[in-house]
Structures are given as C-alpha cells and as structure tokens.
C-alpha positions in Angstrom: -14.0 -16.2 8.5 -15.0 -15.9 4.9 -15.2 -12.4 3.5 -18.4 -11.1 2.0 -18.4 -9.9 -1.6 -18.5 -6.3 -0.3 -15.5 -6.9 2.0 -13.5 -8.5 -0.8 -14.3 -5.6 -3.1 -13.2 -3.0 -0.6 -10.0 -4.9 0.0 -9.2 -4.9 -3.7 -10.1 -1.2 -4.0 -7.7 -0.5 -1.1 -4.8 -2.2 -2.8 -5.4 -0.8 -6.2 -6.1 2.8 -5.2 -3.3 2.9 -2.7 -0.9 1.7 -5.5 -2.3 4.2 -8.0 -1.7 7.0 -5.6 2.1 6.5 -5.4 2.5 5.3 -9.0 0.5 8.2 -10.6 2.5 10.7 -8.6 5.8 9.2 -9.7 4.5 8.9 -13.3 3.8 12.7 -13.3 7.4 13.2 -12.0 8.8 11.2 -14.9 6.8 13.0 -17.6 8.2 15.9 -19.6 6.5 18.8 -21.2 7.3 22.2 -22.7 7.2 25.1 -20.3 7.0 28.9 -20.8 10.5 28.9 -22.3 9.5 26.2 -24.9 12.1 23.8 -23.4 11.2 20.2 -22.6 11.4 19.8 -18.8 10.3 17.1 -16.3 7.2 17.9 -14.4 9.0 18.8 -11.1 6.2 20.4 -9.1 6.0 18.6 -5.7 4.0 21.4 -4.0 1.4 21.4 -6.7 1.1 17.6 -6.4 0.8 17.9 -2.7 -2.1 20.3 -3.2 -3.8 17.7 -5.4 -3.4 15.2 -2.6 -5.2 17.6 -0.2 -8.0 17.9 -2.8 -8.4 14.2 -2.6 -8.6 14.4 1.2 -11.3 17.1 0.9 -13.4 14.7 -1.2 -13.5 12.6 2.0 -15.4 15.4 3.7 -17.8 15.6 0.8 -18.3 11.9 1.0 -19.0 12.2 4.7 -21.6 14.9 4.1 -23.3 13.0 1.3 -23.5 9.8 3.5 -24.8 11.8 6.4 -27.5 13.5 4.3 -28.5 10.1 2.8 -29.0 8.4 6.1 -30.4 11.4 7.9 -33.3 11.6 5.3 -34.4 8.2 6.4 -35.5 9.7 9.8 -34.8 6.4 11.5 -31.7 7.3 13.5 -29.5 5.3 11.1 -27.2 8.3 10.7 -26.1 7.8 14.3 -25.5 4.1 13.9 -23.8 3.9 10.5 -20.1 3.0 11.2 -18.6 5.7 9.0 -20.8 8.4 10.5 -20.7 7.3 14.1 -19.0 9.5 16.6 -18.7 13.2 17.7 -19.7 15.2 14.6 -20.0 18.5 16.5 -16.5 19.7 17.3 -14.3 22.7 16.6 -12.5 21.8 13.3 -9.6 24.1 14.4 -8.5 21.3 16.7 -7.3 19.5 13.5 -5.3 22.5 12.3 -1.9 21.5 14.0 -2.0 17.9 12.7 -3.0 19.3 9.2 0.0 21.5 9.2 2.2 18.6 10.0 0.5 16.6 7.2 1.1 19.5 4.8 4.9 19.7 5.6 5.4 16.0 5.7 3.6 15.4 2.4 5.4 18.2 0.6 8.8 17.1 1.7 8.0 13.5 0.8 6.9 14.5 -2.7 10.2 16.3 -3.2 11.9 13.1 -2.1 9.8 11.1 -4.5 11.1 13.2 -7.4 14.6 12.1 -6.5 14.2 8.3 -5.7 12.2 5.2 -6.7 8.5 4.8 -6.1 9.0 1.5 -4.2 11.8 3.0 -2.0 9.4 5.9 -1.3 6.7 3.5 -0.1 9.1 1.4 2.0 11.0 4.2 3.6 7.7 5.7 5.0 7.8 2.8 7.4 10.4 4.9 9.3 7.4 6.7 10.9 7.1 3.8 13.4 10.5 4.5 14.8 9.7 8.2 15.4 6.2 7.5 16.7 7.6 5.1 19.3 10.3 7.4 20.4 8.0 10.4 20.6 5.4 8.4 22.5 8.0 7.7 25.2 9.3 11.3 25.3 6.0 13.2 25.1 3.2 10.9 26.0 5.0 9.1 28.9 4.3 5.8 27.3 6.4 2.7 28.1 7.1 0.5 25.2 7.1 -3.3 25.7 9.9 -5.5 24.4 7.8 -6.5 21.4 7.5 -2.9 20.3 11.2 -2.2 20.8 12.0 -5.3 18.8 9.7 -4.1 16.0 11.4 -0.7 16.0 14.9 -2.2 15.6 13.7 -4.5 12.8 12.2 -1.5 11.0 15.5 0.3 11.3 17.3 -2.7 9.9 14.8 -2.9 7.0 15.2 0.8 6.3 19.0 0.5 6.2 18.8 -2.3 3.7 16.3 -0.4 1.4 18.6 2.6 1.5 21.7 0.6 0.7 19.9 -1.2 -2.1 19.2 2.2 -3.8 22.9 2.8 -4.1 24.1 -0.6 -5.1 21.2 -1.7 -7.3 22.1 -1.4 -11.0 20.4 1.6 -12.5 18.0 1.6 -15.4 19.3 2.4 -18.9 17.2 5.6 -19.0 18.8 6.9 -15.8 22.3 6.1 -16.9 21.9 7.9 -20.2 20.3 11.0 -18.6 22.7 11.5 -15.8 26.1 10.5 -14.4 26.4 7.7 -11.9 27.6 10.0 -9.0 24.8 12.5 -9.7 22.3 9.6 -9.7 23.5 8.3 -6.4 23.5 11.8 -4.9 19.9 12.2 -6.1 18.8 8.9 -4.6 20.6 9.7 -1.3 18.9 13.1 -1.1 15.5 11.7 -1.9 15.8 8.9 0.7 17.0 11.3 3.4 14.1 13.7 2.7 11.5 10.9 2.9 12.9 9.6 6.2 13.1 13.2 7.5 9.5 13.8 6.6 8.5 10.9 8.9 9.7 12.9 11.9 7.0 15.5 11.0 4.5 12.7 10.3 5.2 11.2 13.7 4.7 14.6 15.3 1.3 14.7 13.6 0.3 11.4 15.1 1.5 12.4 18.6 -0.5 15.6 18.4 -3.6 13.7 17.3 -3.2 11.2 20.1 -2.6 13.9 22.7 -5.3 16.5 21.7 -7.8 14.7 19.4 -8.0 11.1 20.5 -10.7 11.7 23.1 -13.0 13.6 20.7 -14.2 10.5 18.9 -14.3 12.3 15.5 -15.5 10.2 12.5 -12.5 9.3 10.4 -13.8 10.5 7.1 -14.7 13.9 8.7 -11.3 14.2 10.3 -9.4 13.4 7.1 -11.6 15.8 5.2 -11.0 18.7 7.5 -7.3 18.1 7.4 -7.5 18.2 3.7 -9.4 21.6 3.8 -6.7 23.1 6.1 -3.8 21.6 4.1 -5.1 22.7 0.7 -6.1 26.2 1.9 -2.7 27.0 3.5 -0.5 25.3 0.9 -2.5 27.0 -1.8 -1.7 30.3 -0.2 2.0 29.4 0.3 2.3 28.8 -3.5 2.2 32.6 -3.9 5.5 33.3 -1.9 7.0 30.1 -3.3 6.7 31.7 -6.7 9.2 34.3 -5.7 11.7 32.3 -3.6 14.8 31.4 -5.7 16.5 28.1 -5.0 19.3 26.0 -6.6 18.3 24.4 -9.9 18.2 20.9 -8.3 15.3 22.0 -6.2 13.6 24.3 -8.7 13.8 22.8 -12.1 11.8 25.5 -13.8 12.7 28.4 -16.0 12.8 30.9 -13.1 14.5 28.5 -10.7 12.0 29.2 -7.9 10.8 26.9 -5.1 7.5 26.3 -6.9 6.1 27.8 -10.1 2.4 26.9 -10.1 1.8 28.8 -13.3 4.6 26.8 -15.0 2.9 23.7 -13.8 -0.3 24.6 -15.6 1.5 25.5 -18.8 3.2 22.1 -18.8 -0.2 20.5 -18.1 -1.5 22.3 -21.2 1.3 20.9 -23.3 1.0 17.4 -22.0 -2.6 16.4 -21.0 -1.3 13.1 -19.6 0.0 15.1 -16.6 -3.6 16.2 -15.9 -4.6 12.5 -16.1 -1.9 11.5 -13.6 -2.9 14.3 -11.1 -6.5 13.3 -11.4 -5.5 9.8 -10.6 -3.7 11.1 -7.5 -6.8 13.0 -6.4 -9.3 10.2 -6.9 -7.1 7.5 -5.6 -6.5 9.5 -2.4 -10.2 9.8 -1.8 -11.0 6.2 -2.5 -8.0 4.9 -0.7 -9.0 6.7 2.5 -12.6 5.5 2.2 -11.5 1.9 1.6 -8.9 2.0 4.4 -11.4 3.2 6.9 -14.0 0.7 5.7 -11.6 -2.2 5.9 -10.6 -1.3 9.5 -14.2 -1.1 10.5 -15.7 -4.0 8.5 -12.8 -6.5 8.9 -9.9 -5.6 11.2 -6.7 -3.4 11.5 -4.7 -6.6 11.1 -6.2 -7.1 7.6 -5.5 -3.4 6.9 -1.8 -3.9 7.5 -1.6 -7.1 5.4 -3.2 -5.3 2.5 -0.9 -2.3 2.9 2.1 -4.7 2.6 0.5 -6.2 -0.5 0.2 -2.6 -1.9 3.9 -1.9 -1.3 4.9 -5.1 -3.0 2.5 -4.3 -5.9 4.2 -0.9 -6.4 7.6 -2.6 -6.4 6.5 -5.1 -9.1 4.9 -2.4 -11.3 8.0 -0.2 -11.0 10.1 -3.2 -12.2 7.7 -4.0 -15.0 7.8 -0.3 -16.2 11.6 -0.3 -15.9 11.5 2.6 -13.5 14.1 0.7 -11.5 15.9 -2.7 -11.7 15.7 -5.6 -9.3 18.1 -5.9 -6.4 17.6 -8.7 -3.9 18.6 -6.5 -0.9 15.4 -4.4 -1.2 13.3 -7.5 -0.9 15.1 -8.5 2.3 14.6 -4.9 3.6 10.9 -5.1 2.7 10.5 -8.3 4.7 12.2 -6.9 7.7 10.0 -3.8 7.5 6.8 -5.9 7.4 7.9 -8.1 10.3 8.9 -5.0 12.3 5.6 -3.2 11.7 3.8 -6.4 12.5 5.6 -6.8 15.9 5.1 -3.1 16.8 1.4 -3.3 16.1 0.9 -6.7 17.7 -0.4 -8.1 14.4 1.0 -11.6 14.7 -0.8 -12.2 18.0 -4.1 -11.2 16.3 -3.3 -13.4 13.3 -2.6 -16.4 15.7 -6.0 -15.8 17.4 -7.7 -15.5 14.0 -6.2 -18.8 12.9 -7.2 -20.5 16.1 -10.8 -19.2 15.7 -10.9 -20.4 12.1 -9.5 -23.8 13.1 -12.2 -24.1 15.8 -14.9 -22.9 13.5 -15.5 -19.7 15.3 -16.6 -17.0 12.9 -16.5 -14.2 15.4 -14.1 -11.3 15.4 -11.1 -11.2 17.6 -11.1 -8.8 20.4 -7.4 -8.3 19.8 -8.2 -6.4 16.6 -9.8 -3.6 18.6 -6.6 -3.1 20.5 -4.3 -2.9 17.5 -3.5 0.7 16.4 -4.1 1.4 12.8 -1.2 0.3 10.7 -1.9 2.4 7.6 0.4 4.1 5.1 1.9 5.6 8.2 0.8 3.5 11.2 -1.8 5.6 13.1 -3.2 5.8 16.5 -6.7 4.4 17.0 -8.1 7.9 17.4 -9.6 8.3 13.9 -9.5 4.7 12.7 -8.4 6.4 9.5 -5.5 6.1 7.1 -2.9 8.5 5.9 -2.7 8.7 2.2 0.2 8.6 -0.3 
C-alpha cells in the first residue's frame, strides 16, 4: 500500500529524530570544556543527560494536553476519536511510578555506558532487552514462548556477542589511541558494553511491570510516556543532590571533586562551551519528536514498519559514527547487526506480517493486515502493546 505524504514524513521524522537522540548524547560526551578548576575535561555527566531525556518525555505530556484541548474545543466528540487521544484518560498516574523508576535507573546506567563505548554499539546492544523480556515473561507472567520466539532470542544473543567482540577487535580511531592506552581503551569498552546490557535487565523489568499492572488500563501512549517523564525527572532531579556528595573513583566521576554527579560543574562546562547546550537541546527535542513519531507510525501504518524504521535508524547511527571517525569499520559488527535484526523480527513475528503485506500488495489489496495488530511494539526497546508507545534513546 502506498504511503501518504503524511505517513512518509512521519517515517522520516522517526528515523532522523531517533538518530539525533543517540548521536547528540554521544556528541556531548565527546565534547570538552573548562570546569570550576579551569581544566579542560570531557562532559561526563550521564545523570544530567538522563534528566534532559526525561524533559523530552515530559514534552509528550504537554503535546497530549495541547492536542486534547484543540480537539475538545471543536465540541464534536473528536477528542474521543482522535487516535493519539483515544483511551482511558482518567487514571491514577501513580500506577506509572514503578515503570518510571525502572526507566530512570535503566536510562542513567545506559548513559554511563554510552560514555565508555561507541554510539552504534550502544544502540545495537539495547536489543538485549528482548532476551530479558522473554525470560521474565516466562518466569513472572506465566507465558509460554513458542519456538519462533526462542529462536529469535538465541539469534539476538548471537548478534550481541558479535557486537561485543567487534568492540574489542575493531581497530581503534587515531583520537582514541592517542588519548589512552590500548588496554585502558578495551577496559572502557568492556565496562560500557556490560553496563548497557545490564541496564536492559531493568528495562525488561519495566516492561513486565507495565504488562502486568498497566496493560488493562488502555492509557493513551503520549500520556503514559509523559507521566513517566514527570516522575523520572522529579526523582532524578532530587537524587542529583545526594549524588553531589557521593565520592567515586575517577573513572566514574571525572569532575574536579570526583563525585557521582556534579550538576553545578555540568552547568559551568555548558557556560564555557555552548555547543554542549546545543547537544542537550537536541536530546530533549529529539526525544519528544521521536516518541510522537513512533506512536504515530504504529497507529497510522503498523508495528512492522516501526521495527523496520528502527533498524534503519541503528544503521544510520553506525554510518554517521564512521563518517565522523567516532569509530572504525569492522565487518563483525555488521554481521552482529544482521543477526539482531533477524532475531528481533522473529521474536515479534514481523516476517509473517511482511509476507502477508507482500501478498496483499501482489493481490492489489490496500487494506491493513490483521497481523499488525498482534505484533508487540518493537521500539528502541521492544514493548508490549499496552501503550503502543516507544521507549526513547
């Protein structure tokens, strides 16, 4: 079925903003600026960056309220029919607090990992969430996985292994080799990859909690993501106060006081290098537009399309990272990426939907496939159908 101009535009927005999200965060990590001690240091502030991500999620709630007000003023009932507003809008927001806490922990740990590894590896390794979601679904939701889903999980594990191995055997960029020794670089990459994969355990817990306690509430996706942003920003913002006094090794607190997070130092560095502010603003806006575009693609086209576009986004991040010389090419990472895509496609039953779409196209049937409605949302982190939303980053 041919896409409308609106659908094509939303698909492009999804790929671009999703790519900007990861690339702008990594760009901020790579920038240097003077701090309070007048020394040039990298902008190593993962918790401040995680807070900016939650601001982007909060903008989704603002977008939801604006859309609701716009359609409600028509007085024709369209606010109850519009796809992005449809659902149970009257619920206790505290039901989203536990998933929001998981989101806060997972995002913060992943951003720490991103400071230690490549942007493309960061994006690919997040596919590990499928493994943990599948296992947790069996353990805690009494769900039985079919052979196709188990096959997808094992392919994802194989892809993750190849991506991890490629980080250690790929030739490093000249900038990295001049700034640190090879053993230290490999140790950094290993720590970053392990942190990112470990964070997927928390992300999978978030999805299981949502499926168990939130799935029946039929909450509009923009509203759900927005409230999780409110909770995440409020609590993480409060935690920045004790983080300011917790001393850690220099590897995890690269600031003059060597504390877990020095938010004041982050603002000082922003003042000395305005490009950091530009990068963080890119993160905030890309998160908001990425969530909106992801939700719209799922509702306007299909979850199958959403996964295909997400794979394009990951490939785009890899190409840009190579072009900017943030990393060097290694063929094993491409093989790992292919295995990840096939594994996620199997787990989410995407290939069956694609076959049915192709059969409809060949027969001249422009209708939507019923299979699409059965596929769980394969977003940044493949999600249950409960919110039809996307997880950012």
